[in-house]
Every structure is written in structure tokens, then in C-alpha cells.
N, C-alpha and C positions, 0 to 999 in steps of 0.2 A: 517639499517637506520631508519625504521619505529619504531622499539623498542626504539631507542634513542630519537626519536621525542616524543613518548608517555611519556617516563620517564621525558623528559624536560618539557612537558606540565604539568605533575603532580607536579613536583618540583616548577614550576612557579606558579601554583595555590596555593601551600602551602605558598610560599613567599608573595603572594598577600593578604593573610588573614589579615595582619596587617592593610590594607587599606579598605577591603571590607569583606562582608560575603560570604564565599566560602564553598561549599559542594561538596565532592567527593562521588559519589554513583555508583551503578551498579546493574546488574541482572545476575545471573548464572542459566542457564536453560538447562537441559539435559534430553533426552528421549530415550527409546528403541522402535523402530518402525518396524512393519511388513507391507509390501506393496505388493499388487497383481496388476498386469497390464496385460491385454489381448489386443492384437492388431490383426486386420484381416490379415490372411496369415502368421503370425509369432508366433502364439501360445501365451502362457502365461508365465509370470515370477513371481517368489516369492522371495522377499528379506527381510532380517532382518538387521537393522543398528542402530548405535547410532547417534542421531541427536542433534543439538543445536538450542535453540530458538524457539521450537515449540509452546509453550504457550505464551511466551514473549521473545523477542530477547535478547540474552546474550549481555551485553554492559558494558562499563565503561564511566561515564560521569562526567563533571565538571559544576557546576552551581554557578555563582558568581553574586552578586548584590551590588549596592552601591546607597545610597540615596543622590541625588544631591540637591534637595530642598524638601519642604514638599509635593510637588505635582509631583515630577519627580524622577524616579528611572531608573538607567541604569542596564541592565541585560545581562549576557553572558551565552550561553549554548553551550557546546562542548560535543558531544556524538558519540562514535564509535560503531561498532558492530563486535563481534568476534565469532568464532566457539569454543564452549566449548569442543567439541569432539577432536579438533586438535590444538586449540590455535591460529589459523591464522586469519588475517583480513577477515571479511566476507562481502558478497555482491559484492564488487569489490576491486581491489588492487590499485585504483587510488586516493581514498579519505581517508585520515587519520581519519576524523570524518564523516563517511558515513551518519549517521542518522540526525545529525544537527550540524551546526556551525554558530550561529547567534549572532549578537549584537542587543539588543532590548532596546527601550525606552518606559517606562510605564508612561503615563501622563493622565491628565484630559480629553484630547482629543482622547484618545485611546492608543493602543499599536502599535508601529512602529517597524518593523523588517528588518534586512539587513543581507544577507549571504546565506548559503545553508540550505534549510529547506524542509519539506514535503509539498505537495499541501494541500489545505484545504479539498480536497476530500480524502486524505490518512489517515493513522493510526499511523505512527511512528515518529511524531514530535509534538512539543508544538504548532505548527501552524495548525495542523489537526483539522477539525471541524466535517465533515460529517462521515468519516469512523468509529470513535469510537462509534458513536451513532445510527448506523443502522444495527448492527450485534450483535447477542447474544454471539458470540465467537470471539476470537482475530484473527489477520491477519496471525499468524505464522502457521496455519494449511494448508497453501498452496492452492492447487486446491480444497480442501475440505472446505475451509473457506467461510463464507457467502459473503464477499465482493470480494474476488479474482476471483470468478466465473463470476459474472455479471458486476463487477465494472471495468470500462475500462478507467480510467483517465490516464493510461500509466505510464510515468516516475513518480515514487512515491516521489523521492527527486530531488530538483532542485538547481543548482548553480545560482549565480548572481540574487538573488531574492529580491525584495522590497515588503513589505507587511504592511497592516494596518488593525487592528481590532477595531471597534468602541466601545465606551462605550455602555452599555445596556440601551435602552429607552423603558419603558413599556414592558419589556420582550424580545425586539428585539435587536439583534446585527448583524452587517455586517462585513464580512472579504473580503478584496480585495488583490489580489496578481498579480505580474508581474515578469517574468523572461526573461532577455534579451538573455540568452543562458543556456538552462537547463543542458547541460553537457559541461563544459569548457574544458574537456580533448579531445574532438573530434578535430582531425586535420583539420585545414582550416576553422573552425567555428569562425566567428567574431561577437562579442556581438552586439546585436541590428541591425544586418544585415541579408539579406536573406540567407546567408550561415549558419546561426545558427538556431537551433530549439528553438522557443520561446513559452511562455505560459502565459495565462491570465485567471483569474477567479474572480467571485463575488458570495459570499455565504451569505445567510440569515439564522439566527438561532433564533427561538422563543421559549422561555421557560415560562410556566405558571403552577406552582404547579408540578404535576406528568407528565405533557405533554411536549414533545419536538418536534418541527416541523422544518424541514430543507428544503431549496430549493437552488439550485446552478446552475450556468451556467459556463462552462469553455471551453476553446478553445486552441488547439495547432496550432501555426503558423509554419507549417512544413518547413524545410530547402529546398531550391532549390538544385538540383543536376543534374548529367548527365542523371539520369533516368527520369527527368521531373520536373515540378513545380506543385505539388499536391495542391488541394484546402485545406484550413485550416479546421481542425476538429471543430465540434460543439457538445456539450453534455449538456443535461438538466437532472437534478437529483432532485427527491423529496423523502422525507422519514421522519422518526422520530421514536419515541418510547413513550410508556405510561406505567407507573408503577402502576399496580392495587393493589400492596401490596403483595398478594400471588404469583404474577407472573408479569414479565415485557415483554411487547410485542414490537417487532421490525418489521417495514415494510419499504420497499424502492423500487423504480423503476427508470429506466433511459432510455433515447433515445439518440443515438449518430449517427453522420454522418461523413464520411471521417476520421474514426479512423484507425490507422495502424492495419492490420490484426493480427499481432503477439500479439497485446495488447487486441484485441476484441474477438478472437476465440479460446483461450486456448493455450495449450502447443504445439508449432510447432514441437518439437522433437518427440512427439507422432504421428504426422502425417507422419513424415519421417519413423518411426518404422512401420507404417502401409503400407508403400510402396508408399506414396504420396510424392515422392521426389521433385516434382515441387512446393510443399508447405512447403519447408524447411525454415530454419531461414532467409536466405538471401532474399528469395522472400516474406516471410511473413512480413518482415520489410519494403518492398517496394510496398506492396499491401494495398489498402484502402477499407473500407467497411462501411455499415450502419447497425444498428440493435437496439435491445432493451434488457432489462433485468429486472427481478423482484427478490426480496429477502424477505423472511419472517422468523422470529425467535422468540423464547421465552426463557426467563431465569427465573428459579424457585429457590428461596432460600430455603434451607432445614435446619433442626436443625443442621446437620453436613455437611456443604458444600453447593454447588450450582450445578444445572444441567442446561446446555444450549443446545439448538437445533437450527440449521439454515438450511434452504433449499433454493435453488436458481435455476433459469432457465434463459438462454439467447439464443438469435437467431441472427445470423449474415448473411447478404446477400448483393447483389449488389456489389460484389468484383470487383475492377478495379485497373489498374496500375497507376503509378504516373502521367502519362499524360492523364488520364481519359478514357482509352480504357478498355472495359469490358474483364475480364479474361475468356479464353476459357473454356467451360464446365459449365459456370454459377454456380459455387460452392456455396453451402449454408452450414452453420455450426449451430449445436445446442449443447447445453451443459446443463446438469442438475446434481446437487449434493446435498447431505444432510449429515450433521455431527451432532453427539451428543457428548457432553463433560460432565465430572463430575470433580469438583474441591473440594478438601478437605484441609482446612488450618491447618497445623500442629501448626503454630504460626502466629503472625502478619507479619512475613517476609518469611515464608517458606510454599509452597503449593504443595501438591501432586495432579496430574491430570491423568485422563484416557480419551481416545477418540476413536471413531469408525466412519468411514465415507465411503460412496459409491457414485460413479458418473459414468456418461457415456458422451462421447464426440463423436458426430456424424458428418460426412461429407457426403454431397450429391452433386453429379455433374453428367453431362451427360455421361461421359465415365467411371467413377470409383467412388467408395465410400466405406464407412465402418464405424464401430463403435468401439471406444476404450472404454474398461471398466476398471475401477480402484477402488480399495478398500484399506483401511488402518486402522490399529488398533495400539494403542500405549499407553504407560504410561510414566510418567516422573515427575520430581521435579524441581521447580524453587525457588530460594532464592534471596531476595532483601537485599542489603547491602548499 
């Protein structure tokens, strides 16, 4: 069924070319990855696998524009994500266009967007502002990536979203977003009601020459459930980058409160592997915490390619249940990681890349604790078409 829908969408886009400018594009990205994982009480594992989308997500997209007036343009972006290693729909099986499905209006008063899109804090949507500009490496490197370690905005893509990006005045532009139901596939969630998880953000971006500064505040309005009525999250983020010429420096930091533990404290499955069964996925999605994170990176262009390095640290504490009760044992979490990458462009469309990263994820509590250690090395190729 999904294959038929994709074919229909592509054929529809071709038929639409007579009335508008339509581009069909994509990325094919494959890598060979070695991963080491050591968990307390369970020893270590070593795996080698073929992965998709490590450097850039493998995708097929449709971009259509039509000029309505001299000052108004309508724009449509439809973008999916697939696994090059197996050809299946990636990320989830509920959204045909996981990465983005938006109808946008570009006017003198700014850009207006409607549909499914990434948060302004994220990295994989045309509406993302902060993510692409605070890390020297891309988001596909998972727990080794700069932003995925400390960056806790949670749901990277949102359904039912209205967004506005202002024109730039004196180097400053604002982006505002609101989602009445970040995941429309959740059973029982009613848009703009307490049963639905909602999201709001305001981001400022200032550019002057080689300098970019960013500041953002965002909040999740958590859905009410039988587990309780949790307080809404609040997150403040600052960061930016500066291009010195021989190198580009990236810095960022954030503070968050009442963030879901699974979004703030790393990979819940690794805690399960360490014997912390009471911090499995189910509990981690219903526990809330506060914390902070910092990130620093540098990108250095070479005669042949580019080197990037990013290091991050975050700390999570004051874990509580949905009804505000402190979790037994007063657990605290720390996580640190660093990654180095090298990219070599074979051509304007094809890039070879290698990467190596290491990190530790620590959990402390009164009754039990431990440290998960992880490392990864890989090489791959991505091609834009």
C-alpha cells in the first residue's frame, strides 16, 4: 500500500509540472559500522553492520513552488526517509512522509508553514533553525552526535503544526511554532485538548558576517493520562558558531525542566541491558526530570575534504513521576561523548566519510548504579540526486 502511495505521489508531482516548478530529489547514504557496547554485569558486545543515513538521512523528496504574485509564493515539501540497507520506510511505519509534509507561503511578511515538520530545535526539516548551526557534525551519528547527547527537545518531527518565520531585520529573524498534537497516530489524543501532547517554541537567530547567534525557548504541554497530569516542560537554549576562516567554532548550552526522562537521559534500552529494569522504556516515558547540557565543536576545511569534531556533556537529576512524586533512590544521570569525522567529496554530489566516537552513560542512585561505555567506528558514502 505504501509503495503504491509513493508511486502515486511521484506521478502526481510529474503531472503537476505543467503548472508549477517541481523538483524530485533525494539522498542515498550507506555505511559499514563497528560498535562496541559494555554494560555493567553483562559484559561487552561487538557488532558489525550495514547502516543507512549515518551522515545524512537516506530520503526521497518532492519540492514544488508556484508564484502567485510578485510577492507571494506557495511551496510544498514532501520528504520521506528510508533504509538504504533494507529499502523499508525508516523511523516509523505510520508516516509516509516522516521528515516533512508542509504547505508553505513565502511572503513579504515572512514564511508561513502548515503540516508535519521538524521543531526549530531539530535538524531534519526546512523549519529547523538551531540544530544545523550548533554542531560540527550531522544528526545521523546517533548517540555520538553533538546534538543528540545534550539536545533534549524530544519529538523531532511534529504533526498538526503551524509555523511562522519572520523576515530578517538588521540580522535578526524570529521563528515561532505551535503543534496541537505532535503525534496524530496516538489513540485517544484529540488535537488542542489535554489528551494530546502539544508543543510551542520561539527562536531568535542573529547573523552578522561570520557570526551566528541563537536563542530559543520551547515547551511541551504533556498529555494528561491515568499516570497523572505532569507539569509542562520548559527548555532554554543558547548557542551559535563563528567562522574564523581556517576553522569554524560551534558552542551551545541548554537548561530543561520536566522533560521526559527517555528524552533527557540517553538510551533507555542501555539501562535495561545494565539490569536497571525499573528504568525501561515504559517508565522512562512516564518519568520527568530537570538538567542541563553543553556542546562544543570545530569544523576545519582541508585542501581535500573537511574534518569535524564535537564533544558534549549533560546531567539529569530530580527525577519524578507524572504526579510529581520523587522516584525512589534519587537517580541521577550523566552522559559524555565525543566524535571526530572526515568527509572527502568525490564530486559535487558524492561524498566519502569516516568517523570514530566514544562515550559513557552513567547512572547513580541509592540502591544501584553503573556506567555504560560505547564506541563506534565507521566509513560510508552518500550521494545526492
